[in-house]
LODOLUM-473352 format. One record per residue (C-alpha): x, y, z; residue in three letters; residue number from 0. Coordinates in Angstrom, 3 decimals, padded with zeros to 6 digits. Layout:
BEGIN
(vexdren (X; Y; Z); 'ALA'; NUM),
...
***
This chain:
BEGIN
(vexdren (-024.442; -010.062; 024.468); 'UNK'; 0),
(vexdren (-025.596; -006.537; 023.750); 'UNK'; 1),
(vexdren (-029.273; -005.822; 023.330); 'UNK'; 2),
(vexdren (-030.550; -003.624; 020.507); 'UNK'; 3),
(vexdren (-030.611; -000.527; 022.696); 'UNK'; 4),
(vexdren (-026.984; -000.936; 023.724); 'UNK'; 5),
(vexdren (-025.932; -001.528; 020.092); 'UNK'; 6),
(vexdren (-027.746; 001.596; 018.962); 'UNK'; 7),
(vexdren (-026.114; 003.678; 021.671); 'UNK'; 8),
(vexdren (-022.676; 002.272; 020.854); 'UNK'; 9),
(vexdren (-023.205; 003.044; 017.165); 'UNK'; 10),
(vexdren (-024.279; 006.590; 017.993); 'UNK'; 11),
(vexdren (-021.312; 007.068; 020.314); 'UNK'; 12),
(vexdren (-018.756; 005.846; 017.760); 'UNK'; 13),
(vexdren (-020.250; 007.982; 014.986); 'UNK'; 14),
(vexdren (-020.330; 011.059; 017.213); 'UNK'; 15),
(vexdren (-016.741; 010.532; 018.346); 'UNK'; 16),
(vexdren (-015.534; 010.042; 014.767); 'UNK'; 17),
(vexdren (-017.267; 013.264; 013.757); 'UNK'; 18),
(vexdren (-016.213; 015.457; 016.682); 'UNK'; 19),
(vexdren (-013.137; 013.856; 018.217); 'UNK'; 20),
(vexdren (-014.433; 014.635; 021.703); 'UNK'; 21),
(vexdren (-015.484; 012.201; 024.467); 'UNK'; 22),
(vexdren (-019.249; 011.649; 024.274); 'UNK'; 23),
(vexdren (-021.343; 012.334; 027.379); 'UNK'; 24),
(vexdren (-024.761; 010.921; 028.214); 'UNK'; 25),
(vexdren (-026.612; 014.087; 027.236); 'UNK'; 26),
(vexdren (-024.913; 014.257; 023.823); 'UNK'; 27),
(vexdren (-025.495; 010.549; 023.309); 'UNK'; 28),
(vexdren (-029.193; 010.920; 024.112); 'UNK'; 29),
(vexdren (-029.576; 013.496; 021.334); 'UNK'; 30),
(vexdren (-027.381; 011.587; 018.861); 'UNK'; 31),
(vexdren (-029.189; 008.276; 019.335); 'UNK'; 32),
(vexdren (-032.703; 009.687; 018.999); 'UNK'; 33),
(vexdren (-033.861; 007.430; 021.856); 'UNK'; 34),
(vexdren (-036.224; 008.749; 024.459); 'UNK'; 35),
(vexdren (-034.173; 007.625; 027.437); 'UNK'; 36),
(vexdren (-033.367; 009.285; 030.718); 'UNK'; 37),
(vexdren (-029.764; 010.357; 031.380); 'UNK'; 38),
(vexdren (-029.641; 007.765; 034.180); 'UNK'; 39),
(vexdren (-030.638; 004.957; 031.806); 'UNK'; 40),
(vexdren (-028.033; 006.031; 029.266); 'UNK'; 41),
(vexdren (-025.372; 006.174; 031.978); 'UNK'; 42),
(vexdren (-026.265; 002.617; 032.994); 'UNK'; 43),
(vexdren (-025.959; 001.389; 029.406); 'UNK'; 44),
(vexdren (-022.642; 003.199; 029.024); 'UNK'; 45),
(vexdren (-021.432; 001.494; 032.204); 'UNK'; 46),
(vexdren (-022.345; -001.872; 030.648); 'UNK'; 47),
(vexdren (-020.529; -000.977; 027.410); 'UNK'; 48),
(vexdren (-017.492; -000.007; 029.448); 'UNK'; 49),
(vexdren (-017.653; -003.289; 031.343); 'UNK'; 50),
(vexdren (-017.612; -005.129; 028.001); 'UNK'; 51),
(vexdren (-014.465; -003.213; 027.042); 'UNK'; 52),
(vexdren (-016.171; -001.402; 024.167); 'UNK'; 53),
(vexdren (-015.788; 002.155; 025.452); 'UNK'; 54),
(vexdren (-013.542; 003.846; 027.961); 'UNK'; 55),
(vexdren (-013.366; 007.109; 029.861); 'UNK'; 56),
(vexdren (-010.212; 009.064; 029.026); 'UNK'; 57),
(vexdren (-008.588; 010.633; 032.067); 'UNK'; 58),
(vexdren (-011.198; 012.297; 034.274); 'UNK'; 59),
(vexdren (-013.637; 013.139; 031.461); 'UNK'; 60),
(vexdren (-017.316; 012.388; 032.026); 'UNK'; 61),
(vexdren (-017.577; 011.326; 028.383); 'UNK'; 62),
(vexdren (-016.577; 008.065; 026.745); 'UNK'; 63),
(vexdren (-014.618; 007.127; 023.603); 'UNK'; 64),
(vexdren (-014.544; 003.816; 021.681); 'UNK'; 65),
(vexdren (-011.864; 001.243; 022.386); 'UNK'; 66),
(vexdren (-010.228; -000.848; 019.657); 'UNK'; 67),
(vexdren (-012.757; -003.561; 020.487); 'UNK'; 68),
(vexdren (-015.595; -001.052; 020.205); 'UNK'; 69),
(vexdren (-014.379; 000.103; 016.801); 'UNK'; 70),
(vexdren (-014.163; -003.508; 015.627); 'UNK'; 71),
(vexdren (-017.734; -004.294; 016.679); 'UNK'; 72),
(vexdren (-018.921; -001.092; 015.016); 'UNK'; 73),
(vexdren (-017.076; -001.853; 011.757); 'UNK'; 74),
(vexdren (-018.152; -005.499; 011.608); 'UNK'; 75),
(vexdren (-021.816; -005.221; 012.577); 'UNK'; 76),
(vexdren (-023.036; -001.615; 012.514); 'UNK'; 77),
(vexdren (-021.328; 000.122; 009.628); 'UNK'; 78),
(vexdren (-023.507; 001.025; 006.664); 'UNK'; 79),
(vexdren (-021.853; 002.159; 003.443); 'UNK'; 80),
(vexdren (-023.936; 004.376; 001.219); 'UNK'; 81),
(vexdren (-023.764; 004.463; -002.564); 'UNK'; 82),
(vexdren (-020.410; 005.607; -003.884); 'UNK'; 83),
(vexdren (-019.933; 009.358; -004.209); 'UNK'; 84),
(vexdren (-016.654; 009.368; -006.122); 'UNK'; 85),
(vexdren (-017.601; 007.893; -009.502); 'UNK'; 86),
(vexdren (-016.447; 011.040; -011.354); 'UNK'; 87),
(vexdren (-012.781; 010.219; -010.706); 'UNK'; 88),
(vexdren (-010.688; 008.199; -013.137); 'UNK'; 89),
(vexdren (-007.178; 006.871; -013.733); 'UNK'; 90),
(vexdren (-005.947; 006.867; -017.327); 'UNK'; 91),
(vexdren (-004.202; 003.755; -018.676); 'UNK'; 92),
(vexdren (-000.474; 004.448; -018.477); 'UNK'; 93),
(vexdren (002.852; 002.943; -017.463); 'UNK'; 94),
(vexdren (002.302; 000.969; -014.215); 'UNK'; 95),
(vexdren (004.475; 003.236; -012.076); 'UNK'; 96),
(vexdren (002.511; 006.292; -013.236); 'UNK'; 97),
(vexdren (-000.762; 004.532; -012.418); 'UNK'; 98),
(vexdren (000.501; 003.636; -008.926); 'UNK'; 99),
(vexdren (001.652; 007.205; -008.282); 'UNK'; 100),
(vexdren (-001.653; 008.685; -009.468); 'UNK'; 101),
(vexdren (-003.615; 006.140; -007.416); 'UNK'; 102),
(vexdren (-001.686; 006.965; -004.227); 'UNK'; 103),
(vexdren (-002.314; 010.668; -004.840); 'UNK'; 104),
(vexdren (-006.017; 010.005; -005.438); 'UNK'; 105),
(vexdren (-006.340; 007.964; -002.239); 'UNK'; 106),
(vexdren (-004.602; 010.706; -000.292); 'UNK'; 107),
(vexdren (-006.571; 013.615; -001.739); 'UNK'; 108),
(vexdren (-009.957; 011.930; -001.279); 'UNK'; 109),
(vexdren (-009.293; 010.609; 002.228); 'UNK'; 110),
(vexdren (-007.109; 013.493; 003.482); 'UNK'; 111),
(vexdren (-004.965; 010.792; 005.060); 'UNK'; 112),
(vexdren (-002.132; 008.675; 003.612); 'UNK'; 113),
(vexdren (-002.564; 006.794; 000.344); 'UNK'; 114),
(vexdren (-000.424; 003.691; -000.174); 'UNK'; 115),
(vexdren (-000.043; 001.399; -003.185); 'UNK'; 116),
(vexdren (002.028; -001.783; -003.041); 'UNK'; 117),
(vexdren (003.261; -002.553; -006.548); 'UNK'; 118),
(vexdren (003.328; -006.107; -007.904); 'UNK'; 119),
(vexdren (006.485; -008.022; -007.191); 'UNK'; 120),
(vexdren (008.817; -007.459; -010.104); 'UNK'; 121),
(vexdren (009.687; -010.351; -012.355); 'UNK'; 122),
(vexdren (013.365; -011.331; -012.270); 'UNK'; 123),
(vexdren (013.187; -013.043; -015.652); 'UNK'; 124),
(vexdren (015.760; -012.105; -018.261); 'UNK'; 125),
(vexdren (014.056; -010.858; -021.435); 'UNK'; 126),
(vexdren (016.119; -008.650; -023.734); 'UNK'; 127),
(vexdren (019.403; -006.742; -023.664); 'UNK'; 128),
(vexdren (021.275; -004.412; -026.012); 'UNK'; 129),
(vexdren (024.703; -002.745; -025.895); 'UNK'; 130),
(vexdren (025.623; 000.671; -027.246); 'UNK'; 131),
(vexdren (029.222; 001.906; -027.422); 'UNK'; 132),
(vexdren (029.418; 005.389; -025.919); 'UNK'; 133),
(vexdren (033.173; 005.886; -025.984); 'UNK'; 134),
(vexdren (036.327; 003.901; -025.469); 'UNK'; 135),
(vexdren (035.626; 001.162; -022.829); 'UNK'; 136),
(vexdren (032.370; 002.868; -021.903); 'UNK'; 137),
(vexdren (029.089; 001.149; -022.787); 'UNK'; 138),
(vexdren (025.393; 001.722; -022.355); 'UNK'; 139),
(vexdren (023.499; -001.434; -021.380); 'UNK'; 140),
(vexdren (019.798; -001.329; -022.297); 'UNK'; 141),
(vexdren (017.698; -003.839; -020.349); 'UNK'; 142),
(vexdren (014.075; -004.618; -021.208); 'UNK'; 143),
(vexdren (011.952; -006.471; -018.643); 'UNK'; 144),
(vexdren (009.199; -008.950; -019.572); 'UNK'; 145),
(vexdren (006.695; -006.231; -018.614); 'UNK'; 146),
(vexdren (008.205; -003.864; -021.186); 'UNK'; 147),
(vexdren (009.986; -001.554; -018.727); 'UNK'; 148),
(vexdren (013.293; -000.232; -020.031); 'UNK'; 149),
(vexdren (016.327; 000.471; -017.860); 'UNK'; 150),
(vexdren (019.685; 001.910; -018.908); 'UNK'; 151),
(vexdren (022.981; 001.327; -017.144); 'UNK'; 152),
(vexdren (026.472; 002.579; -018.022); 'UNK'; 153),
(vexdren (029.348; 000.151; -017.492); 'UNK'; 154),
(vexdren (033.112; 000.466; -017.957); 'UNK'; 155),
(vexdren (035.096; -002.397; -019.459); 'UNK'; 156),
(vexdren (038.757; -003.327; -019.498); 'UNK'; 157),
(vexdren (038.585; -003.986; -023.234); 'UNK'; 158),
(vexdren (037.428; -001.563; -025.927); 'UNK'; 159),
(vexdren (034.705; -003.528; -027.752); 'UNK'; 160),
(vexdren (033.601; -002.708; -031.262); 'UNK'; 161),
(vexdren (029.897; -002.255; -031.981); 'UNK'; 162),
(vexdren (030.002; -005.507; -033.977); 'UNK'; 163),
(vexdren (031.268; -007.391; -030.922); 'UNK'; 164),
(vexdren (028.578; -005.784; -028.797); 'UNK'; 165),
(vexdren (025.825; -006.889; -031.182); 'UNK'; 166),
(vexdren (027.288; -010.396; -031.171); 'UNK'; 167),
(vexdren (027.246; -010.535; -027.353); 'UNK'; 168),
(vexdren (023.691; -009.170; -027.139); 'UNK'; 169),
(vexdren (022.425; -011.656; -029.733); 'UNK'; 170),
(vexdren (024.001; -014.541; -027.836); 'UNK'; 171),
(vexdren (022.410; -013.497; -024.545); 'UNK'; 172),
(vexdren (018.991; -012.859; -026.085); 'UNK'; 173),
(vexdren (018.870; -016.122; -028.033); 'UNK'; 174),
(vexdren (020.247; -018.401; -025.292); 'UNK'; 175),
(vexdren (018.920; -016.968; -022.035); 'UNK'; 176),
(vexdren (015.598; -015.312; -022.818); 'UNK'; 177),
(vexdren (012.940; -016.467; -020.341); 'UNK'; 178),
(vexdren (015.366; -017.645; -017.652); 'UNK'; 179),
(vexdren (015.597; -016.128; -014.175); 'UNK'; 180),
(vexdren (018.569; -013.811; -013.717); 'UNK'; 181),
(vexdren (020.210; -016.181; -011.236); 'UNK'; 182),
(vexdren (019.939; -019.022; -013.745); 'UNK'; 183),
(vexdren (021.585; -016.837; -016.374); 'UNK'; 184),
(vexdren (024.364; -015.935; -013.965); 'UNK'; 185),
(vexdren (025.033; -019.593; -013.055); 'UNK'; 186),
(vexdren (025.020; -020.779; -016.662); 'UNK'; 187),
(vexdren (027.345; -017.994; -017.763); 'UNK'; 188),
(vexdren (029.838; -018.928; -015.049); 'UNK'; 189),
(vexdren (029.897; -022.481; -016.403); 'UNK'; 190),
(vexdren (030.009; -021.483; -020.054); 'UNK'; 191),
(vexdren (032.340; -018.498; -019.878); 'UNK'; 192),
(vexdren (035.391; -020.663; -020.676); 'UNK'; 193),
(vexdren (033.866; -021.732; -023.997); 'UNK'; 194),
(vexdren (033.295; -018.098; -024.941); 'UNK'; 195),
(vexdren (036.054; -015.720; -025.836); 'UNK'; 196),
(vexdren (037.246; -014.414; -022.494); 'UNK'; 197),
(vexdren (036.588; -010.750; -023.271); 'UNK'; 198),
(vexdren (033.026; -011.406; -024.480); 'UNK'; 199),
(vexdren (032.379; -013.675; -021.501); 'UNK'; 200),
(vexdren (033.419; -011.009; -019.003); 'UNK'; 201),
(vexdren (031.240; -008.476; -020.809); 'UNK'; 202),
(vexdren (028.230; -010.784; -020.552); 'UNK'; 203),
(vexdren (028.829; -011.377; -016.857); 'UNK'; 204),
(vexdren (029.047; -007.635; -016.209); 'UNK'; 205),
(vexdren (025.850; -007.094; -018.198); 'UNK'; 206),
(vexdren (023.946; -009.739; -016.223); 'UNK'; 207),
(vexdren (025.126; -008.175; -012.958); 'UNK'; 208),
(vexdren (023.764; -004.734; -013.886); 'UNK'; 209),
(vexdren (020.581; -006.352; -015.234); 'UNK'; 210),
(vexdren (019.965; -007.919; -011.835); 'UNK'; 211),
(vexdren (020.494; -004.573; -010.107); 'UNK'; 212),
(vexdren (018.227; -002.795; -012.594); 'UNK'; 213),
(vexdren (015.367; -005.246; -012.081); 'UNK'; 214),
(vexdren (015.646; -004.763; -008.343); 'UNK'; 215),
(vexdren (015.706; -000.972; -008.577); 'UNK'; 216),
(vexdren (013.303; -000.392; -011.460); 'UNK'; 217),
(vexdren (010.348; 000.694; -009.348); 'UNK'; 218),
(vexdren (009.438; 001.515; -005.805); 'UNK'; 219),
(vexdren (007.759; -001.456; -004.156); 'UNK'; 220),
(vexdren (005.601; 000.930; -002.126); 'UNK'; 221),
(vexdren (004.237; 004.263; -003.350); 'UNK'; 222),
(vexdren (003.162; 006.607; -000.537); 'UNK'; 223),
(vexdren (001.344; 009.927; -000.790); 'UNK'; 224),
(vexdren (000.021; 012.378; 001.761); 'UNK'; 225),
(vexdren (002.103; 011.719; 004.869); 'UNK'; 226),
(vexdren (001.911; 015.424; 005.692); 'UNK'; 227),
(vexdren (-001.884; 015.141; 005.925); 'UNK'; 228),
(vexdren (-001.407; 013.583; 009.351); 'UNK'; 229),
(vexdren (-000.015; 016.882; 010.627); 'UNK'; 230),
(vexdren (-003.545; 018.285; 010.346); 'UNK'; 231),
(vexdren (-005.118; 015.379; 012.277); 'UNK'; 232),
(vexdren (-005.584; 016.324; 015.912); 'UNK'; 233),
(vexdren (-005.069; 012.712; 017.038); 'UNK'; 234),
(vexdren (-001.462; 013.062; 015.838); 'UNK'; 235),
(vexdren (-000.709; 016.781; 016.033); 'UNK'; 236),
(vexdren (-001.539; 016.711; 019.756); 'UNK'; 237),
(vexdren (000.719; 013.721; 020.392); 'UNK'; 238),
(vexdren (004.188; 013.840; 018.892); 'UNK'; 239),
(vexdren (004.850; 010.248; 019.948); 'UNK'; 240),
(vexdren (001.949; 009.025; 017.820); 'UNK'; 241),
(vexdren (003.089; 011.164; 014.902); 'UNK'; 242),
(vexdren (006.674; 009.961; 015.172); 'UNK'; 243),
(vexdren (005.600; 006.290; 015.162); 'UNK'; 244),
(vexdren (003.458; 006.892; 012.084); 'UNK'; 245),
(vexdren (006.293; 008.507; 010.136); 'UNK'; 246),
(vexdren (008.700; 005.765; 011.193); 'UNK'; 247),
(vexdren (006.266; 003.252; 009.713); 'UNK'; 248),
(vexdren (006.202; 005.104; 006.378); 'UNK'; 249),
(vexdren (009.999; 005.133; 006.292); 'UNK'; 250),
(vexdren (010.167; 001.377; 006.902); 'UNK'; 251),
(vexdren (008.719; 000.318; 003.580); 'UNK'; 252),
(vexdren (009.440; -003.359; 004.179); 'UNK'; 253),
(vexdren (007.159; -003.326; 007.228); 'UNK'; 254),
(vexdren (004.534; -001.382; 005.286); 'UNK'; 255),
(vexdren (004.657; -004.005; 002.546); 'UNK'; 256),
(vexdren (004.117; -006.781; 005.098); 'UNK'; 257),
(vexdren (001.087; -004.944; 006.485); 'UNK'; 258),
(vexdren (-000.557; -004.562; 003.101); 'UNK'; 259),
(vexdren (000.530; -008.007; 001.895); 'UNK'; 260),
(vexdren (-001.612; -009.448; 004.687); 'UNK'; 261),
(vexdren (-004.565; -007.306; 003.627); 'UNK'; 262),
(vexdren (-004.353; -008.570; 000.062); 'UNK'; 263),
(vexdren (-005.084; -012.177; 000.984); 'UNK'; 264),
(vexdren (-008.853; -011.736; 000.795); 'UNK'; 265),
(vexdren (-011.330; -010.258; -001.656); 'UNK'; 266),
(vexdren (-013.081; -006.970; -001.102); 'UNK'; 267),
(vexdren (-012.241; -004.146; 001.261); 'UNK'; 268),
(vexdren (-010.647; -005.087; 004.577); 'UNK'; 269),
(vexdren (-010.230; -002.984; 007.705); 'UNK'; 270),
(vexdren (-007.388; -003.414; 010.181); 'UNK'; 271),
(vexdren (-007.749; -001.433; 013.381); 'UNK'; 272),
(vexdren (-004.564; -000.519; 015.194); 'UNK'; 273),
(vexdren (-003.686; -002.410; 018.327); 'UNK'; 274),
(vexdren (-006.063; -005.344; 017.887); 'UNK'; 275),
(vexdren (-003.337; -007.595; 016.483); 'UNK'; 276),
(vexdren (000.254; -007.539; 015.298); 'UNK'; 277),
(vexdren (-000.966; -006.773; 011.775); 'UNK'; 278),
(vexdren (-001.165; -003.101; 012.721); 'UNK'; 279),
(vexdren (000.908; -002.749; 015.905); 'UNK'; 280),
(vexdren (000.131; 000.944; 016.503); 'UNK'; 281),
(vexdren (-003.082; 001.617; 018.433); 'UNK'; 282),
(vexdren (-003.530; 005.037; 016.853); 'UNK'; 283),
(vexdren (-003.466; 003.822; 013.208); 'UNK'; 284),
(vexdren (-005.940; 001.921; 011.081); 'UNK'; 285),
(vexdren (-005.697; 000.584; 007.520); 'UNK'; 286),
(vexdren (-008.520; 000.273; 005.008); 'UNK'; 287),
(vexdren (-007.288; -001.746; 002.036); 'UNK'; 288),
(vexdren (-008.245; -003.723; -001.038); 'UNK'; 289),
(vexdren (-006.416; -005.695; -003.702); 'UNK'; 290),
(vexdren (-006.281; -004.714; -007.364); 'UNK'; 291),
(vexdren (-006.122; -006.909; -010.435); 'UNK'; 292),
(vexdren (-004.658; -007.105; -013.920); 'UNK'; 293),
(vexdren (-006.781; -009.060; -016.384); 'UNK'; 294),
(vexdren (-008.657; -010.728; -013.530); 'UNK'; 295),
(vexdren (-005.584; -011.772; -011.531); 'UNK'; 296),
(vexdren (-004.806; -010.162; -008.150); 'UNK'; 297),
(vexdren (-001.354; -008.577; -008.358); 'UNK'; 298),
(vexdren (-001.142; -005.969; -005.592); 'UNK'; 299),
(vexdren (-002.752; -004.049; -002.761); 'UNK'; 300),
(vexdren (-003.626; -000.435; -002.025); 'UNK'; 301),
(vexdren (-005.198; 001.391; 000.862); 'UNK'; 302),
(vexdren (-005.622; 004.351; 003.146); 'UNK'; 303),
(vexdren (-003.724; 004.665; 006.421); 'UNK'; 304),
(vexdren (-005.097; 007.098; 008.934); 'UNK'; 305),
(vexdren (-006.128; 007.551; 012.546); 'UNK'; 306),
(vexdren (-008.267; 004.959; 014.282); 'UNK'; 307),
(vexdren (-010.869; 007.733; 014.499); 'UNK'; 308),
(vexdren (-011.689; 007.825; 010.794); 'UNK'; 309),
(vexdren (-014.941; 007.793; 008.808); 'UNK'; 310),
(vexdren (-014.730; 004.112; 007.877); 'UNK'; 311),
(vexdren (-017.780; 004.204; 005.582); 'UNK'; 312),
(vexdren (-016.171; 006.933; 003.471); 'UNK'; 313),
(vexdren (-012.762; 005.210; 003.459); 'UNK'; 314),
(vexdren (-014.354; 001.963; 002.261); 'UNK'; 315),
(vexdren (-015.871; 003.792; -000.713); 'UNK'; 316),
(vexdren (-012.601; 005.542; -001.563); 'UNK'; 317),
(vexdren (-010.489; 002.375; -001.389); 'UNK'; 318),
(vexdren (-013.004; 000.208; -003.226); 'UNK'; 319),
(vexdren (-013.375; 002.627; -006.133); 'UNK'; 320),
(vexdren (-009.632; 003.307; -006.400); 'UNK'; 321),
(vexdren (-008.856; -000.423; -006.531); 'UNK'; 322),
(vexdren (-011.295; -000.776; -009.432); 'UNK'; 323),
(vexdren (-009.797; 002.252; -011.209); 'UNK'; 324),
(vexdren (-006.274; 000.836; -010.863); 'UNK'; 325),
(vexdren (-007.404; -002.581; -012.099); 'UNK'; 326),
(vexdren (-009.044; -000.982; -015.116); 'UNK'; 327),
(vexdren (-006.080; 001.297; -015.931); 'UNK'; 328),
(vexdren (-003.527; -001.537; -015.735); 'UNK'; 329),
(vexdren (-005.672; -004.027; -017.659); 'UNK'; 330),
(vexdren (-006.214; -001.578; -020.525); 'UNK'; 331),
(vexdren (-002.625; -000.373; -020.820); 'UNK'; 332),
(vexdren (-000.822; -002.149; -023.637); 'UNK'; 333),
***
């Protein structure tokens, strides 16, 4: 167990390292902590902190830097978050994808790191469809999701349908399959296609196929902003291996979704420090995240991804306020 003096020195060391990015020596730590201790006493305490695995000496430096374990203890027991400083910012109610894009940009601009928003999983329920004849055997399929998003797809048919036939097919689909999952619609159509006129049945099957593709492609599952900010972070710019791993993570959106899906399982802001578990497998990255809601129901997650050496108190404020702004913008958009 650490005594109060050791905790205070660890807190001062972490804060100084976050601010300066340089290993902290005993003389610097003495000034930063405000304690009237001799350099020898501080060196003894630092030796104890190192023995506990909370700090480490990089290379041959006389100074110390926090370990992942040291960061975790600091975040869990020593971090104080002051009153929010970002209340002037807002997100206007808009289409969900616009809100997500603006939120990612806001997270990035305020943090100067990477802003990430994981969008809600898209419904695969069939809602409404219309056909428009563009030219001979060329049709526009208009698909409306339960959330009100509209997607257009052009399909080519073997038969030249009249607009009357197209209205008939759309009415049949809308009246018989509304509210069913796309796969259910597909299965039922395969069984019922023989009872329909063959040409209309094939049209319906083609329409359901493009509807399924449209619902899958309608929006990005993960919206990312500010990756280039990491180029200005010395922790990455001085180590191309770290930078390369970070950019590989942003390219692998499925892995990024898994990371933030885990963070959305609890209320409030959560902090995941790189290397302490498989949640964030890169030692040089940390995630500060929070879930957002629509009409009181949690539907997605957002957060800031940056270096382990980040101002966690500031990131907590940024993420917390942005999650509330997103919740408000989505809940008030009709």
